[in-house]
C-alpha positions in Angstrom: -159.6 70.2 -258.8 -155.8 70.2 -258.9 -155.2 73.7 -257.5 -151.5 73.2 -257.1 -148.8 70.7 -258.2 -145.1 69.9 -257.8 -143.8 69.8 -261.4 -140.6 69.8 -263.4 -139.6 73.4 -263.9 -136.2 72.5 -265.4 -136.8 72.1 -269.1 -133.5 70.1 -269.4 -135.2 67.2 -267.6 -137.7 66.9 -270.5 -134.8 67.1 -273.0 -133.0 64.2 -271.3 -136.0 62.1 -270.6 -138.1 62.6 -273.7 -135.5 63.8 -276.3 -137.5 67.0 -276.5 -136.4 70.4 -277.9 -136.7 73.7 -276.1 -138.6 76.6 -277.7 -136.0 79.1 -276.5 -137.9 81.8 -278.4 -140.9 81.4 -276.2 -138.9 81.3 -273.0 -137.1 84.5 -274.1 -140.4 86.1 -275.0 -141.8 85.3 -271.5 -138.9 86.8 -269.7 -138.8 89.8 -272.0 -142.5 90.3 -271.3 -141.8 90.3 -267.5 -138.9 92.7 -268.0 -141.3 95.1 -269.7 -143.6 95.1 -266.7 -146.1 92.2 -267.5 -147.5 90.6 -264.4 -146.4 87.1 -265.0 -145.6 84.5 -262.2 -142.5 82.6 -263.0 -141.5 80.1 -260.3 -137.9 80.2 -258.9 -137.4 76.6 -260.3 -137.9 77.8 -263.9 -135.4 80.6 -263.3 -132.9 78.1 -261.9 -132.7 76.3 -265.2 -130.9 79.3 -266.7 -128.4 79.9 -263.9 -125.7 78.2 -265.9 -126.3 79.4 -269.4 -124.9 77.3 -272.3 -125.5 79.7 -275.2 -126.2 83.4 -276.0 -130.0 83.0 -275.8 -129.8 81.4 -272.4 -127.3 84.0 -271.3 -129.7 86.8 -272.3 -132.5 85.2 -270.2 -130.1 84.8 -267.3 -129.3 88.5 -267.4 -133.0 89.4 -267.5 -133.5 87.2 -264.4 -130.7 88.8 -262.6 -132.0 92.3 -263.4 -135.5 91.4 -262.3 -134.3 89.9 -259.0 -132.0 92.9 -258.3 -135.0 95.2 -258.8 -137.2 93.0 -256.6 -134.6 93.0 -253.8 -134.3 96.8 -253.9 -138.1 97.1 -253.8 -138.4 94.7 -250.9 -135.6 96.4 -248.9 -137.4 99.7 -249.3 -140.7 98.1 -248.2 -138.9 96.6 -245.2 -137.5 99.9 -244.1 -141.0 101.5 -244.3 -142.5 98.6 -242.3 -139.8 98.8 -239.6 -140.5 102.6 -239.3 -144.2 101.8 -238.9 -143.4 99.1 -236.3 -141.3 101.5 -234.3 -144.1 104.1 -234.4 -146.6 101.5 -233.1 -144.2 100.5 -230.3 -143.8 104.2 -229.4 -147.6 104.5 -229.1 -147.9 101.4 -227.1 -145.3 102.6 -224.6 -147.5 105.7 -224.0 -150.9 103.9 -224.0 -152.0 100.5 -225.0 -154.8 100.8 -227.5 -156.6 98.4 -229.7 -155.6 100.3 -232.9 -151.9 100.3 -231.9 -152.0 96.6 -231.1 -153.6 95.8 -234.3 -151.1 97.9 -236.2 -148.2 96.2 -234.6 -149.7 92.7 -235.4 -150.3 93.6 -239.0 -146.9 95.2 -239.6 -145.1 92.3 -237.8 -146.8 89.9 -240.1 -145.9 91.9 -243.2 -142.3 92.2 -242.1 -142.1 88.4 -241.7 -143.5 87.9 -245.2 -141.1 90.4 -246.7 -138.1 88.8 -245.0 -139.3 85.5 -246.4 -139.4 86.9 -249.9 -136.0 88.4 -249.5 -134.5 85.2 -248.2 -135.9 83.3 -251.2 -134.2 85.8 -253.6 -130.9 85.6 -251.7 -130.7 81.8 -251.5 -129.2 79.6 -254.2 -129.9 76.1 -252.9 -133.2 74.7 -254.4 -136.3 73.9 -252.3 -139.3 71.8 -253.3 -141.6 75.0 -253.3 -139.4 76.5 -256.1 -141.1 74.1 -258.5 -144.7 74.2 -257.2 -147.2 75.8 -259.5 -150.5 77.5 -258.7 -153.0 79.0 -261.0 -151.5 81.8 -263.2 -148.0 80.6 -262.6 -145.8 79.2 -265.4 -144.5 75.7 -266.1 -142.8 73.9 -269.1 -145.3 72.0 -271.1 -144.3 69.4 -273.7 -146.3 69.5 -276.9 -145.9 68.1 -280.5 -144.8 70.7 -283.0 -143.5 70.2 -286.6 -142.9 66.5 -286.1 -141.1 66.6 -282.7 -141.6 67.0 -279.0 -141.1 70.7 -278.0 -141.1 72.4 -274.6 -142.8 75.7 -274.1 -143.4 77.8 -271.0 -147.2 78.1 -270.4 -149.5 79.6 -267.9 -151.3 77.3 -265.6 -154.9 78.5 -266.4 -156.0 78.1 -269.9 -157.5 80.9 -271.9 -159.0 79.3 -275.0 -158.2 81.0 -278.3 -161.1 83.2 -279.4 -162.2 84.0 -275.9 -161.9 87.4 -274.4 -159.2 88.1 -271.8 -161.9 88.5 -269.1 -162.4 84.7 -269.2 -159.5 84.6 -266.7 -161.7 86.1 -264.1 -165.1 85.0 -265.3 -163.9 81.3 -265.3 -161.1 81.1 -262.7 -161.3 77.4 -262.6 -160.0 76.9 -266.2 -156.6 75.6 -264.9 -158.4 72.2 -264.9 -160.4 70.6 -267.6 -163.0 68.1 -266.5 -163.1 64.9 -268.6 -166.9 65.0 -268.8 -166.6 68.5 -270.3 -163.9 67.9 -273.0 -166.3 67.9 -275.9 -168.3 70.9 -274.6 -166.3 73.8 -273.1 -163.0 72.3 -274.3 -164.1 71.2 -277.8 -161.6 73.6 -279.5 -158.7 72.0 -277.7 -159.6 68.3 -277.1 -158.5 66.4 -280.1 -156.3 69.2 -281.3 -153.9 70.7 -278.8 -152.7 68.2 -276.2 -149.8 68.5 -273.8 -147.9 66.8 -271.0 -146.5 68.1 -267.7 -144.3 66.0 -265.3 -145.9 66.0 -261.8 -144.5 64.4 -258.7 -147.2 65.5 -256.3 -150.5 67.4 -256.3 -152.3 69.4 -253.7 -156.0 69.7 -252.9 -158.2 71.7 -250.6 -160.5 69.5 -248.5 -162.8 70.0 -245.6 -161.7 68.2 -242.4 -163.3 68.2 -238.9 -160.6 69.5 -236.5 -161.4 70.1 -232.8 -165.1 69.6 -233.7 -164.9 72.4 -236.3 -165.1 72.1 -240.1 -161.9 73.6 -241.5 -160.3 73.8 -244.9 -157.0 72.1 -245.1 -154.5 71.4 -247.9 -153.5 67.8 -248.6 -150.4 66.7 -250.5 -150.9 63.6 -252.6 -147.9 61.5 -253.7 -147.8 58.3 -255.6 -146.6 55.6 -253.2 -144.2 54.3 -255.9 -142.6 57.8 -256.0 -142.7 57.7 -259.8 -143.0 60.8 -262.0 -146.5 61.3 -263.5 -146.9 62.4 -267.1 -150.2 64.4 -266.7 -152.6 64.9 -269.6 -153.2 68.6 -270.4 -154.9 70.7 -273.0 -153.3 74.0 -274.2 -154.1 77.1 -276.2 -152.1 79.7 -278.0 -154.2 82.9 -277.5 -153.6 85.6 -280.1 -155.3 88.9 -280.4 -154.1 91.9 -282.5 -152.5 94.5 -280.3 -152.1 92.1 -277.3 -149.3 89.9 -276.1 -149.6 86.2 -277.2 -150.5 83.9 -274.4 -149.6 80.2 -274.1 -151.6 78.5 -271.4 -152.8 75.1 -270.3 -155.2 73.1 -268.2 -154.7 69.7 -266.5 -157.4 67.2 -267.3 -159.2 65.8 -264.2 -161.4 62.8 -263.7 -163.2 60.9 -261.0 -160.8 60.1 -258.1 -159.5 56.7 -257.1 -160.9 55.4 -253.8 -158.0 56.6 -251.6 -158.3 60.2 -252.9 -162.1 60.2 -252.5 -161.7 58.8 -249.0 -159.3 61.7 -248.2 -162.1 64.1 -249.0 -161.5 65.2 -252.6 -163.7 64.5 -255.7 -161.3 65.0 -258.6 -157.9 63.7 -259.7 -155.3 64.4 -262.4 -154.8 61.8 -265.1 -151.3 60.3 -265.5 -150.6 59.1 -269.1 -148.6 55.9 -269.6 -145.2 56.7 -271.1 -145.8 54.5 -274.1 -149.0 56.6 -274.9 -147.3 60.0 -274.8 -146.7 60.5 -278.5 -150.2 59.2 -279.3 -151.6 61.7 -276.9 -149.5 64.6 -278.2 -150.6 63.7 -281.8 -154.4 63.5 -281.5 -156.7 62.8 -284.4 -159.7 65.0 -284.0 -161.8 62.6 -286.1 -161.1 59.8 -283.7 -161.7 61.1 -280.2 -162.4 57.6 -279.0 -158.7 56.9 -279.3 -157.9 59.8 -277.0 -160.5 58.6 -274.4 -158.9 55.2 -274.6 -155.5 56.8 -273.7 -157.1 58.6 -270.7 -158.7 55.3 -269.6 -155.4 53.3 -270.0 -153.7 55.5 -267.5 -151.1 55.0 -264.9 -152.8 54.0 -261.6 -150.5 54.7 -258.7 -151.8 54.5 -255.1 -151.8 58.0 -253.7 -150.6 58.5 -250.2 -151.5 61.8 -248.6 -150.4 64.1 -245.7 -151.1 67.6 -244.6 -149.1 70.0 -246.8 -146.3 72.0 -245.2 
């Protein structure tokens, strides 16, 4: 399963490359939802796209981002103060007598201080880093779909909640950020042939088991196409709507059997990169001709994937 991926978070890249339009209404709605307290995970890379607003709508989103970041900084600084107070107390106890509980407290608090400082540094910095555009399940990414005769970019959550399903599907089926090809006409029958999307991916990450120092350990591998080309990954999406609840746009990446080099690295699934010339046909599926959609998935880009231990 593709549990994490390096993606385009800047919607303007889609606009330049695919002549797509942005659904500014949905971006605004997402940021407004976060402003109102919704627990949504928006990567720093998506925020960065609005740092130089070009119109009133983008300016309003920019202001919401700034407000959210300022509130986050205040909260983290307060947390840091409390943690440093706890650390000082643990040190005071250790100077009197070294106990297991005091040593554990110091270790736990020191780790929390390190993480908090890391989060603060991420909020303070303006220079981009690759991790800013890395998505995980439940985080958001721009997805290109076909709407009213044109390519449109909407922000969607990376874990699909099919329309008509209850909200608890998110926890009952936590793996719905991926859609297995051999399950497209079963679990995904409401989406396959109807709601197709594309995300731009430059690398993907997988958990694999490796023997290290005679011990089986879980490690994260980063897979990159040797050609360094962007991959237009096939997705399914859903617009979940329930009266009295916030709308949810969400998506899943389609996965298939892996190429030999991915299988040899220890993983049994792989994303499906669509050829650029097939993008519009993929975004405009005919539900009465699913064979044509399978043909697009078969006629995929086939880069050679190099891998390394993820940072």
